[in-house]
HTML snippet that shows the backbone in 3Dmol.js (N, CA, C, O; Angstrom):
<script src="https://3Dmol.org/build/3Dmol-min.js"></script>
<div id="view" style="width:600px;height:400px;position:relative"></div>
<script>
const pdb = `
ATOM      1  N   MET A   1     -29.640 -38.650  94.675  1.00  0.00           N
ATOM      2  CA  MET A   1     -30.987 -39.194  95.224  1.00  0.00           C
ATOM      3  C   MET A   1     -31.649 -40.391  94.730  1.00  0.00           C
ATOM      4  O   MET A   1     -32.695 -40.631  95.332  1.00  0.00           O
ATOM      5  N   PHE A   2     -31.363 -41.155  93.873  1.00  0.00           N
ATOM      6  CA  PHE A   2     -31.419 -42.343  92.819  1.00  0.00           C
ATOM      7  C   PHE A   2     -30.536 -43.289  94.043  1.00  0.00           C
ATOM      8  O   PHE A   2     -30.822 -44.165  94.858  1.00  0.00           O
ATOM      9  N   ASN A   3     -29.382 -42.575  93.646  1.00  0.00           N
ATOM     10  CA  ASN A   3     -28.464 -43.297  94.177  1.00  0.00           C
ATOM     11  C   ASN A   3     -28.641 -44.066  95.547  1.00  0.00           C
ATOM     12  O   ASN A   3     -28.513 -45.264  95.803  1.00  0.00           O
ATOM     13  N   LEU A   4     -28.943 -43.102  96.262  1.00  0.00           N
ATOM     14  CA  LEU A   4     -28.808 -43.335  97.935  1.00  0.00           C
ATOM     15  C   LEU A   4     -30.011 -44.448  98.019  1.00  0.00           C
ATOM     16  O   LEU A   4     -29.908 -45.334  98.868  1.00  0.00           O
ATOM     17  N   ILE A   5     -31.341 -44.407  97.005  1.00  0.00           N
ATOM     18  CA  ILE A   5     -32.194 -45.084  96.996  1.00  0.00           C
ATOM     19  C   ILE A   5     -32.016 -46.237  96.710  1.00  0.00           C
ATOM     20  O   ILE A   5     -32.736 -47.117  97.183  1.00  0.00           O
ATOM     21  N   ILE A   6     -30.792 -46.553  95.683  1.00  0.00           N
ATOM     22  CA  ILE A   6     -30.485 -48.018  95.407  1.00  0.00           C
ATOM     23  C   ILE A   6     -29.565 -48.611  96.743  1.00  0.00           C
ATOM     24  O   ILE A   6     -29.621 -49.783  97.115  1.00  0.00           O
ATOM     25  N   THR A   7     -28.651 -47.479  97.424  1.00  0.00           N
ATOM     26  CA  THR A   7     -28.325 -48.414  98.674  1.00  0.00           C
ATOM     27  C   THR A   7     -28.513 -48.961  99.258  1.00  0.00           C
ATOM     28  O   THR A   7     -28.175 -50.076  99.656  1.00  0.00           O
ATOM     29  N   LEU A   8     -29.814 -47.471  99.655  1.00  0.00           N
ATOM     30  CA  LEU A   8     -30.557 -48.491 101.113  1.00  0.00           C
ATOM     31  C   LEU A   8     -31.025 -49.745 100.244  1.00  0.00           C
ATOM     32  O   LEU A   8     -30.602 -50.843 100.608  1.00  0.00           O
ATOM     33  N   VAL A   9     -31.846 -49.682  99.147  1.00  0.00           N
ATOM     34  CA  VAL A   9     -32.566 -50.889  98.775  1.00  0.00           C
ATOM     35  C   VAL A   9     -31.487 -52.380  98.801  1.00  0.00           C
ATOM     36  O   VAL A   9     -31.602 -53.577  99.061  1.00  0.00           O
ATOM     37  N   LEU A  10     -30.753 -51.717  98.493  1.00  0.00           N
ATOM     38  CA  LEU A  10     -29.706 -53.073  98.364  1.00  0.00           C
ATOM     39  C   LEU A  10     -28.852 -53.031  99.715  1.00  0.00           C
ATOM     40  O   LEU A  10     -28.240 -54.073  99.950  1.00  0.00           O
ATOM     41  N   GLY A  11     -28.715 -52.010 100.625  1.00  0.00           N
ATOM     42  CA  GLY A  11     -28.102 -52.406 101.961  1.00  0.00           C
ATOM     43  C   GLY A  11     -29.468 -53.395 102.777  1.00  0.00           C
ATOM     44  O   GLY A  11     -29.170 -54.260 103.601  1.00  0.00           O
ATOM     45  N   ALA A  12     -30.724 -53.150 102.456  1.00  0.00           N
ATOM     46  CA  ALA A  12     -31.981 -53.810 103.453  1.00  0.00           C
ATOM     47  C   ALA A  12     -32.147 -55.377 102.463  1.00  0.00           C
ATOM     48  O   ALA A  12     -32.226 -56.446 103.067  1.00  0.00           O
ATOM     49  N   LEU A  13     -32.179 -55.337 101.154  1.00  0.00           N
ATOM     50  CA  LEU A  13     -31.954 -56.564 100.993  1.00  0.00           C
ATOM     51  C   LEU A  13     -30.291 -57.036 101.213  1.00  0.00           C
ATOM     52  O   LEU A  13     -30.474 -57.710 102.227  1.00  0.00           O
ATOM     53  N   ALA A  14     -29.355 -57.103 101.052  1.00  0.00           N
ATOM     54  CA  ALA A  14     -28.164 -57.515 101.806  1.00  0.00           C
ATOM     55  C   ALA A  14     -28.104 -57.866 103.161  1.00  0.00           C
ATOM     56  O   ALA A  14     -27.550 -58.911 103.502  1.00  0.00           O
ATOM     57  N   GLY A  15     -28.679 -57.010 104.066  1.00  0.00           N
ATOM     58  CA  GLY A  15     -29.137 -57.522 105.335  1.00  0.00           C
ATOM     59  C   GLY A  15     -30.508 -58.551 106.023  1.00  0.00           C
ATOM     60  O   GLY A  15     -30.672 -59.084 107.121  1.00  0.00           O
ATOM     61  N   PHE A  16     -31.150 -58.503 105.036  1.00  0.00           N
ATOM     62  CA  PHE A  16     -32.272 -59.216 105.121  1.00  0.00           C
ATOM     63  C   PHE A  16     -31.286 -60.703 104.238  1.00  0.00           C
ATOM     64  O   PHE A  16     -31.906 -61.708 104.585  1.00  0.00           O
ATOM     65  N   VAL A  17     -30.571 -60.966 103.684  1.00  0.00           N
ATOM     66  CA  VAL A  17     -30.103 -62.010 102.872  1.00  0.00           C
ATOM     67  C   VAL A  17     -28.972 -62.415 103.978  1.00  0.00           C
ATOM     68  O   VAL A  17     -28.866 -63.630 104.147  1.00  0.00           O
ATOM     69  N   GLY A  18     -28.198 -61.671 104.679  1.00  0.00           N
ATOM     70  CA  GLY A  18     -27.144 -62.361 105.511  1.00  0.00           C
ATOM     71  C   GLY A  18     -28.047 -62.278 106.924  1.00  0.00           C
ATOM     72  O   GLY A  18     -27.477 -62.957 107.777  1.00  0.00           O
ATOM     73  N   SER A  19     -29.161 -61.719 107.396  1.00  0.00           N
ATOM     74  CA  SER A  19     -29.454 -62.123 108.859  1.00  0.00           C
ATOM     75  C   SER A  19     -30.398 -64.068 108.453  1.00  0.00           C
ATOM     76  O   SER A  19     -30.634 -64.943 109.286  1.00  0.00           O
ATOM     77  N   LYS A  20     -30.622 -64.092 107.304  1.00  0.00           N
ATOM     78  CA  LYS A  20     -31.592 -65.447 106.445  1.00  0.00           C
ATOM     79  C   LYS A  20     -30.272 -66.568 106.476  1.00  0.00           C
ATOM     80  O   LYS A  20     -30.446 -67.786 106.514  1.00  0.00           O
ATOM     81  N   LEU A  21     -29.219 -66.049 106.457  1.00  0.00           N
ATOM     82  CA  LEU A  21     -28.270 -66.875 106.130  1.00  0.00           C
ATOM     83  C   LEU A  21     -27.350 -67.302 107.230  1.00  0.00           C
ATOM     84  O   LEU A  21     -26.771 -68.386 107.156  1.00  0.00           O
ATOM     85  N   PHE A  22     -27.145 -66.262 108.542  1.00  0.00           N
ATOM     86  CA  PHE A  22     -26.734 -66.568 109.520  1.00  0.00           C
ATOM     87  C   PHE A  22     -27.687 -67.026 110.533  1.00  0.00           C
ATOM     88  O   PHE A  22     -27.373 -67.980 111.245  1.00  0.00           O
ATOM     89  N   SER A  23     -28.734 -66.488 110.662  1.00  0.00           N
ATOM     90  CA  SER A  23     -30.106 -67.233 111.631  1.00  0.00           C
ATOM     91  C   SER A  23     -30.536 -67.605 111.473  1.00  0.00           C
ATOM     92  O   SER A  23     -30.949 -68.307 112.396  1.00  0.00           O
ATOM     93  N   GLY A  24     -31.243 -67.824 109.991  1.00  0.00           N
ATOM     94  CA  GLY A  24     -32.663 -68.738 109.969  1.00  0.00           C
ATOM     95  C   GLY A  24     -33.838 -67.646 110.057  1.00  0.00           C
ATOM     96  O   GLY A  24     -35.005 -67.989 109.872  1.00  0.00           O
ATOM     97  N   ALA A  25     -33.497 -66.363 110.335  1.00  0.00           N
ATOM     98  CA  ALA A  25     -34.608 -65.384 110.023  1.00  0.00           C
ATOM     99  C   ALA A  25     -33.515 -63.630 109.449  1.00  0.00           C
ATOM    100  O   ALA A  25     -32.331 -63.296 109.408  1.00  0.00           O
ATOM    101  N   GLY A  26     -35.131 -62.888 109.062  1.00  0.00           N
ATOM    102  CA  GLY A  26     -34.808 -61.587 109.383  1.00  0.00           C
ATOM    103  C   GLY A  26     -35.491 -60.994 111.022  1.00  0.00           C
ATOM    104  O   GLY A  26     -36.150 -61.380 111.988  1.00  0.00           O
ATOM    105  N   LYS A  27     -34.805 -59.850 110.491  1.00  0.00           N
ATOM    106  CA  LYS A  27     -34.865 -58.752 112.363  1.00  0.00           C
ATOM    107  C   LYS A  27     -35.538 -57.909 112.414  1.00  0.00           C
ATOM    108  O   LYS A  27     -35.850 -57.230 113.392  1.00  0.00           O
ATOM    109  N   GLY A  28     -35.995 -57.803 110.894  1.00  0.00           N
ATOM    110  CA  GLY A  28     -37.295 -56.591 110.860  1.00  0.00           C
ATOM    111  C   GLY A  28     -36.645 -55.677 109.647  1.00  0.00           C
ATOM    112  O   GLY A  28     -35.422 -55.788 109.565  1.00  0.00           O
ATOM    113  N   ILE A  29     -37.216 -54.866 108.771  1.00  0.00           N
ATOM    114  CA  ILE A  29     -37.115 -54.258 107.641  1.00  0.00           C
ATOM    115  C   ILE A  29     -35.859 -53.465 108.230  1.00  0.00           C
ATOM    116  O   ILE A  29     -34.739 -53.832 107.877  1.00  0.00           O
ATOM    117  N   LEU A  30     -35.975 -52.585 108.956  1.00  0.00           N
ATOM    118  CA  LEU A  30     -35.100 -51.546 109.790  1.00  0.00           C
ATOM    119  C   LEU A  30     -34.193 -52.386 110.331  1.00  0.00           C
ATOM    120  O   LEU A  30     -33.265 -51.656 109.984  1.00  0.00           O
ATOM    121  N   ILE A  31     -33.684 -53.205 110.831  1.00  0.00           N
ATOM    122  CA  ILE A  31     -32.659 -53.642 111.758  1.00  0.00           C
ATOM    123  C   ILE A  31     -32.185 -54.352 110.260  1.00  0.00           C
ATOM    124  O   ILE A  31     -31.016 -54.027 110.055  1.00  0.00           O
ATOM    125  N   ASP A  32     -32.679 -55.153 109.231  1.00  0.00           N
ATOM    126  CA  ASP A  32     -31.722 -55.531 108.588  1.00  0.00           C
ATOM    127  C   ASP A  32     -31.165 -54.460 107.114  1.00  0.00           C
ATOM    128  O   ASP A  32     -30.273 -54.715 106.305  1.00  0.00           O
ATOM    129  N   CYS A  33     -32.005 -53.333 107.180  1.00  0.00           N
ATOM    130  CA  CYS A  33     -31.380 -52.076 106.326  1.00  0.00           C
ATOM    131  C   CYS A  33     -29.976 -51.878 106.734  1.00  0.00           C
ATOM    132  O   CYS A  33     -28.952 -51.843 106.051  1.00  0.00           O
ATOM    133  N   LEU A  34     -30.206 -51.725 108.310  1.00  0.00           N
ATOM    134  CA  LEU A  34     -29.284 -50.676 109.252  1.00  0.00           C
ATOM    135  C   LEU A  34     -27.490 -52.479 109.263  1.00  0.00           C
ATOM    136  O   LEU A  34     -26.274 -52.482 109.455  1.00  0.00           O
ATOM    137  N   ILE A  35     -28.239 -53.220 109.032  1.00  0.00           N
ATOM    138  CA  ILE A  35     -26.880 -54.564 109.182  1.00  0.00           C
ATOM    139  C   ILE A  35     -26.548 -54.453 107.619  1.00  0.00           C
ATOM    140  O   ILE A  35     -25.392 -54.610 107.225  1.00  0.00           O
ATOM    141  N   GLY A  36     -27.740 -54.139 106.633  1.00  0.00           N
ATOM    142  CA  GLY A  36     -27.024 -54.241 105.390  1.00  0.00           C
ATOM    143  C   GLY A  36     -26.080 -53.031 105.007  1.00  0.00           C
ATOM    144  O   GLY A  36     -25.272 -53.030 104.078  1.00  0.00           O
ATOM    145  N   ILE A  37     -26.319 -52.053 105.852  1.00  0.00           N
ATOM    146  CA  ILE A  37     -25.691 -50.513 105.635  1.00  0.00           C
ATOM    147  C   ILE A  37     -23.741 -50.592 106.287  1.00  0.00           C
ATOM    148  O   ILE A  37     -22.666 -50.234 105.807  1.00  0.00           O
ATOM    149  N   VAL A  38     -24.089 -51.121 107.309  1.00  0.00           N
ATOM    150  CA  VAL A  38     -22.686 -51.112 107.866  1.00  0.00           C
ATOM    151  C   VAL A  38     -22.076 -52.145 107.843  1.00  0.00           C
ATOM    152  O   VAL A  38     -20.963 -52.187 108.367  1.00  0.00           O
ATOM    153  N   GLY A  39     -22.955 -53.927 106.868  1.00  0.00           N
ATOM    154  CA  GLY A  39     -22.228 -54.795 106.456  1.00  0.00           C
ATOM    155  C   GLY A  39     -21.328 -54.438 105.209  1.00  0.00           C
ATOM    156  O   GLY A  39     -20.133 -54.675 105.038  1.00  0.00           O
ATOM    157  N   GLY A  40     -22.159 -53.856 104.455  1.00  0.00           N
ATOM    158  CA  GLY A  40     -21.704 -53.298 103.447  1.00  0.00           C
ATOM    159  C   GLY A  40     -20.459 -52.288 103.884  1.00  0.00           C
ATOM    160  O   GLY A  40     -19.404 -52.791 103.496  1.00  0.00           O
ATOM    161  N   TRP A  41     -20.322 -51.490 104.314  1.00  0.00           N
ATOM    162  CA  TRP A  41     -19.085 -50.698 105.126  1.00  0.00           C
ATOM    163  C   TRP A  41     -17.867 -51.951 105.437  1.00  0.00           C
ATOM    164  O   TRP A  41     -16.790 -52.247 104.921  1.00  0.00           O
ATOM    165  N   LEU A  42     -18.762 -52.523 106.664  1.00  0.00           N
ATOM    166  CA  LEU A  42     -17.176 -53.414 106.617  1.00  0.00           C
ATOM    167  C   LEU A  42     -16.876 -54.390 105.780  1.00  0.00           C
ATOM    168  O   LEU A  42     -15.763 -54.865 106.004  1.00  0.00           O
ATOM    169  N   GLY A  43     -17.470 -54.886 104.870  1.00  0.00           N
ATOM    170  CA  GLY A  43     -17.464 -55.962 103.885  1.00  0.00           C
ATOM    171  C   GLY A  43     -16.148 -54.900 103.031  1.00  0.00           C
ATOM    172  O   GLY A  43     -14.977 -55.249 103.177  1.00  0.00           O
ATOM    173  N   SER A  44     -16.364 -54.052 102.456  1.00  0.00           N
ATOM    174  CA  SER A  44     -15.897 -53.132 101.561  1.00  0.00           C
ATOM    175  C   SER A  44     -14.110 -53.094 102.318  1.00  0.00           C
ATOM    176  O   SER A  44     -13.088 -53.320 101.671  1.00  0.00           O
ATOM    177  N   PHE A  45     -14.168 -52.773 103.702  1.00  0.00           N
ATOM    178  CA  PHE A  45     -13.227 -52.424 104.796  1.00  0.00           C
ATOM    179  C   PHE A  45     -12.129 -53.550 104.672  1.00  0.00           C
ATOM    180  O   PHE A  45     -10.909 -53.394 104.606  1.00  0.00           O
ATOM    181  N   VAL A  46     -13.151 -55.198 104.650  1.00  0.00           N
ATOM    182  CA  VAL A  46     -12.080 -56.260 105.005  1.00  0.00           C
ATOM    183  C   VAL A  46     -11.484 -56.249 103.776  1.00  0.00           C
ATOM    184  O   VAL A  46     -10.340 -55.905 103.477  1.00  0.00           O
ATOM    185  N   PHE A  47     -12.788 -56.849 102.779  1.00  0.00           N
ATOM    186  CA  PHE A  47     -12.267 -56.742 101.612  1.00  0.00           C
ATOM    187  C   PHE A  47     -11.073 -56.165 100.601  1.00  0.00           C
ATOM    188  O   PHE A  47     -10.088 -56.703 100.094  1.00  0.00           O
ATOM    189  N   GLY A  48     -11.774 -54.452 100.530  1.00  0.00           N
ATOM    190  CA  GLY A  48      -9.932 -53.898 100.676  1.00  0.00           C
ATOM    191  C   GLY A  48      -8.575 -53.875 101.514  1.00  0.00           C
ATOM    192  O   GLY A  48      -7.610 -53.174 101.210  1.00  0.00           O
ATOM    193  N   LEU A  49      -8.613 -54.485 102.290  1.00  0.00           N
ATOM    194  CA  LEU A  49      -7.839 -54.782 103.485  1.00  0.00           C
ATOM    195  C   LEU A  49      -6.886 -56.013 102.712  1.00  0.00           C
ATOM    196  O   LEU A  49      -5.768 -55.969 103.224  1.00  0.00           O
ATOM    197  N   ILE A  50      -6.960 -57.192 101.557  1.00  0.00           N
ATOM    198  CA  ILE A  50      -7.164 -57.989 101.203  1.00  0.00           C
ATOM    199  C   ILE A  50      -6.846 -57.463 100.008  1.00  0.00           C
ATOM    200  O   ILE A  50      -5.952 -58.011  99.364  1.00  0.00           O
ATOM    201  N   GLY A  51      -7.188 -56.866  99.734  1.00  0.00           N
ATOM    202  CA  GLY A  51      -6.783 -56.213  98.070  1.00  0.00           C
ATOM    203  C   GLY A  51      -7.602 -56.172  97.056  1.00  0.00           C
ATOM    204  O   GLY A  51      -7.411 -55.672  95.948  1.00  0.00           O
ATOM    205  N   LEU A  52      -9.296 -57.167  97.811  1.00  0.00           N
ATOM    206  CA  LEU A  52      -9.966 -57.303  96.557  1.00  0.00           C
ATOM    207  C   LEU A  52     -10.966 -56.279  96.460  1.00  0.00           C
ATOM    208  O   LEU A  52     -10.813 -55.523  97.419  1.00  0.00           O
ATOM    209  N   GLY A  53     -12.025 -55.873  95.655  1.00  0.00           N
ATOM    210  CA  GLY A  53     -13.002 -55.261  95.947  1.00  0.00           C
ATOM    211  C   GLY A  53     -14.417 -55.467  95.093  1.00  0.00           C
ATOM    212  O   GLY A  53     -14.682 -56.597  94.681  1.00  0.00           O
ATOM    213  N   ALA A  54     -15.092 -54.637  94.900  1.00  0.00           N
ATOM    214  CA  ALA A  54     -16.397 -54.897  94.052  1.00  0.00           C
ATOM    215  C   ALA A  54     -16.233 -54.139  92.613  1.00  0.00           C
ATOM    216  O   ALA A  54     -15.570 -53.123  92.821  1.00  0.00           O
ATOM    217  N   SER A  55     -16.483 -54.216  91.627  1.00  0.00           N
ATOM    218  CA  SER A  55     -16.849 -53.180  91.122  1.00  0.00           C
ATOM    219  C   SER A  55     -17.960 -53.139  89.921  1.00  0.00           C
ATOM    220  O   SER A  55     -17.781 -52.713  88.780  1.00  0.00           O
ATOM    221  N   SER A  56     -19.181 -53.706  90.488  1.00  0.00           N
ATOM    222  CA  SER A  56     -20.458 -54.207  89.891  1.00  0.00           C
ATOM    223  C   SER A  56     -21.240 -54.105  90.847  1.00  0.00           C
ATOM    224  O   SER A  56     -20.655 -54.085  91.930  1.00  0.00           O
ATOM    225  N   ALA A  57     -22.733 -54.005  90.916  1.00  0.00           N
ATOM    226  CA  ALA A  57     -23.395 -54.005  91.763  1.00  0.00           C
ATOM    227  C   ALA A  57     -23.780 -55.213  92.412  1.00  0.00           C
ATOM    228  O   ALA A  57     -24.398 -55.184  93.476  1.00  0.00           O
ATOM    229  N   ILE A  58     -23.421 -56.398  91.777  1.00  0.00           N
ATOM    230  CA  ILE A  58     -23.458 -57.764  92.156  1.00  0.00           C
ATOM    231  C   ILE A  58     -22.291 -58.117  93.098  1.00  0.00           C
ATOM    232  O   ILE A  58     -22.385 -58.757  94.145  1.00  0.00           O
ATOM    233  N   GLY A  59     -21.043 -57.532  92.487  1.00  0.00           N
ATOM    234  CA  GLY A  59     -20.111 -57.860  93.350  1.00  0.00           C
ATOM    235  C   GLY A  59     -20.277 -57.037  94.843  1.00  0.00           C
ATOM    236  O   GLY A  59     -19.950 -57.761  95.783  1.00  0.00           O
ATOM    237  N   GLY A  60     -20.766 -55.528  95.284  1.00  0.00           N
ATOM    238  CA  GLY A  60     -20.853 -54.756  96.040  1.00  0.00           C
ATOM    239  C   GLY A  60     -22.134 -55.550  96.777  1.00  0.00           C
ATOM    240  O   GLY A  60     -22.046 -55.787  97.982  1.00  0.00           O
ATOM    241  N   PHE A  61     -23.048 -55.861  96.201  1.00  0.00           N
ATOM    242  CA  PHE A  61     -24.504 -56.802  96.560  1.00  0.00           C
ATOM    243  C   PHE A  61     -23.985 -58.153  97.604  1.00  0.00           C
ATOM    244  O   PHE A  61     -24.465 -58.473  98.691  1.00  0.00           O
ATOM    245  N   VAL A  62     -22.587 -58.937  96.680  1.00  0.00           N
ATOM    246  CA  VAL A  62     -21.825 -60.019  97.447  1.00  0.00           C
ATOM    247  C   VAL A  62     -20.959 -59.591  98.368  1.00  0.00           C
ATOM    248  O   VAL A  62     -20.595 -60.439  99.182  1.00  0.00           O
ATOM    249  N   VAL A  63     -20.572 -58.619  98.457  1.00  0.00           N
ATOM    250  CA  VAL A  63     -19.727 -57.826  99.906  1.00  0.00           C
ATOM    251  C   VAL A  63     -20.549 -57.743 101.212  1.00  0.00           C
ATOM    252  O   VAL A  63     -20.364 -58.142 102.361  1.00  0.00           O
ATOM    253  N   ALA A  64     -21.322 -57.209 100.711  1.00  0.00           N
ATOM    254  CA  ALA A  64     -22.187 -56.454 101.633  1.00  0.00           C
ATOM    255  C   ALA A  64     -23.005 -57.577 102.442  1.00  0.00           C
ATOM    256  O   ALA A  64     -23.358 -57.629 103.621  1.00  0.00           O
ATOM    257  N   VAL A  65     -23.171 -58.453 101.361  1.00  0.00           N
ATOM    258  CA  VAL A  65     -24.168 -60.113 102.185  1.00  0.00           C
ATOM    259  C   VAL A  65     -22.952 -60.209 102.986  1.00  0.00           C
ATOM    260  O   VAL A  65     -22.923 -59.395 103.909  1.00  0.00           O
ATOM    261  N   ILE A  66     -21.870 -61.032 102.880  1.00  0.00           N
ATOM    262  CA  ILE A  66     -20.357 -60.955 103.404  1.00  0.00           C
ATOM    263  C   ILE A  66     -20.117 -60.483 104.685  1.00  0.00           C
ATOM    264  O   ILE A  66     -19.688 -61.008 105.712  1.00  0.00           O
ATOM    265  N   GLY A  67     -20.639 -58.931 104.270  1.00  0.00           N
ATOM    266  CA  GLY A  67     -19.702 -58.131 105.559  1.00  0.00           C
ATOM    267  C   GLY A  67     -21.540 -58.134 106.285  1.00  0.00           C
ATOM    268  O   GLY A  67     -21.502 -57.319 107.206  1.00  0.00           O
ATOM    269  N   SER A  68     -22.088 -58.358 106.246  1.00  0.00           N
ATOM    270  CA  SER A  68     -23.468 -58.388 107.003  1.00  0.00           C
ATOM    271  C   SER A  68     -23.272 -60.031 107.776  1.00  0.00           C
ATOM    272  O   SER A  68     -23.709 -60.240 108.908  1.00  0.00           O
ATOM    273  N   ILE A  69     -22.821 -60.707 107.262  1.00  0.00           N
ATOM    274  CA  ILE A  69     -22.985 -62.092 107.963  1.00  0.00           C
ATOM    275  C   ILE A  69     -21.635 -62.234 108.658  1.00  0.00           C
ATOM    276  O   ILE A  69     -21.667 -63.242 109.364  1.00  0.00           O
ATOM    277  N   LEU A  70     -20.347 -61.544 108.733  1.00  0.00           N
ATOM    278  CA  LEU A  70     -19.480 -61.224 109.642  1.00  0.00           C
ATOM    279  C   LEU A  70     -19.965 -59.937 110.752  1.00  0.00           C
ATOM    280  O   LEU A  70     -19.299 -59.876 111.786  1.00  0.00           O
ATOM    281  N   LEU A  71     -20.599 -59.364 110.652  1.00  0.00           N
ATOM    282  CA  LEU A  71     -21.206 -58.443 111.156  1.00  0.00           C
ATOM    283  C   LEU A  71     -21.919 -59.199 112.560  1.00  0.00           C
ATOM    284  O   LEU A  71     -21.562 -59.222 113.738  1.00  0.00           O
ATOM    285  N   LEU A  72     -23.031 -59.763 111.878  1.00  0.00           N
ATOM    286  CA  LEU A  72     -24.202 -60.539 112.975  1.00  0.00           C
ATOM    287  C   LEU A  72     -22.688 -61.175 113.715  1.00  0.00           C
ATOM    288  O   LEU A  72     -22.286 -60.741 114.794  1.00  0.00           O
ATOM    289  N   TRP A  73     -22.089 -62.065 113.074  1.00  0.00           N
ATOM    290  CA  TRP A  73     -21.103 -62.947 113.698  1.00  0.00           C
ATOM    291  C   TRP A  73     -20.599 -62.383 115.190  1.00  0.00           C
ATOM    292  O   TRP A  73     -20.781 -62.821 116.326  1.00  0.00           O
ATOM    293  N   ILE A  74     -19.906 -61.250 114.695  1.00  0.00           N
ATOM    294  CA  ILE A  74     -19.375 -60.230 115.798  1.00  0.00           C
ATOM    295  C   ILE A  74     -20.299 -59.864 116.653  1.00  0.00           C
ATOM    296  O   ILE A  74     -20.116 -60.229 117.814  1.00  0.00           O
ATOM    297  N   LEU A  75     -21.507 -59.074 116.354  1.00  0.00           N
ATOM    298  CA  LEU A  75     -22.414 -58.940 117.121  1.00  0.00           C
ATOM    299  C   LEU A  75     -22.801 -60.116 118.339  1.00  0.00           C
ATOM    300  O   LEU A  75     -23.115 -59.865 119.503  1.00  0.00           O
ATOM    301  N   SER A  76     -22.662 -61.616 117.627  1.00  0.00           N
ATOM    302  CA  SER A  76     -23.512 -62.593 118.447  1.00  0.00           C
ATOM    303  C   SER A  76     -22.497 -63.165 119.307  1.00  0.00           C
ATOM    304  O   SER A  76     -22.630 -64.135 120.054  1.00  0.00           O
ATOM    305  N   LYS A  77     -21.327 -62.358 119.092  1.00  0.00           N
ATOM    306  CA  LYS A  77     -19.925 -63.156 120.107  1.00  0.00           C
ATOM    307  C   LYS A  77     -19.955 -62.021 121.324  1.00  0.00           C
ATOM    308  O   LYS A  77     -20.007 -62.209 122.540  1.00  0.00           O
ATOM    309  N   VAL A  78     -19.899 -60.648 120.493  1.00  0.00           N
ATOM    310  CA  VAL A  78     -20.268 -59.217 122.178  1.00  0.00           C
ATOM    311  C   VAL A  78     -21.348 -59.434 122.717  1.00  0.00           C
ATOM    312  O   VAL A  78     -21.401 -59.457 123.947  1.00  0.00           O
ATOM    313  N   LEU A  79     -22.556 -59.660 121.893  1.00  0.00           N
ATOM    314  CA  LEU A  79     -23.997 -59.741 123.507  1.00  0.00           C
ATOM    315  C   LEU A  79     -23.642 -61.156 123.436  1.00  0.00           C
ATOM    316  O   LEU A  79     -24.863 -61.261 123.315  1.00  0.00           O
ATOM    317  N   ASN A  80     -23.252 -62.184 123.396  1.00  0.00           N
ATOM    318  CA  ASN A  80     -23.399 -63.405 123.971  1.00  0.00           C
ATOM    319  C   ASN A  80     -22.153 -63.630 125.261  1.00  0.00           C
ATOM    320  O   ASN A  80     -22.251 -64.382 126.231  1.00  0.00           O
ATOM    321  N   LYS A  81     -21.412 -63.049 125.033  1.00  0.00           N
ATOM    322  CA  LYS A  81     -20.258 -62.833 125.724  1.00  0.00           C
ATOM    323  C   LYS A  81     -19.910 -64.529 126.566  1.00  0.00           C
ATOM    324  O   LYS A  81     -18.917 -64.671 127.279  1.00  0.00           O
TER     325      LYS A  81
END
`;
const viewer = $3Dmol.createViewer("view");
viewer.addModel(pdb, "pdb");
viewer.setStyle({}, {cartoon: {color: "spectrum"}});
viewer.zoomTo();
viewer.render();
</script>
């Protein structure tokens, strides 16, 4: 249960940081949390493809932020056509 709470908090923080870095503003706590969680998965997937991984909480956070930025970039391209 504690790991789930930590994952959600780090995901929300990563989503917020990714949103701020990408667009200059957060999207709201719920959307930032979802962006951070999906971004963490996307970042882990992409980093795994190139043979890199995160072995610490800080590394996982960095991967989640990068994944969040990647997710926001993909969404901006898809939604703006």
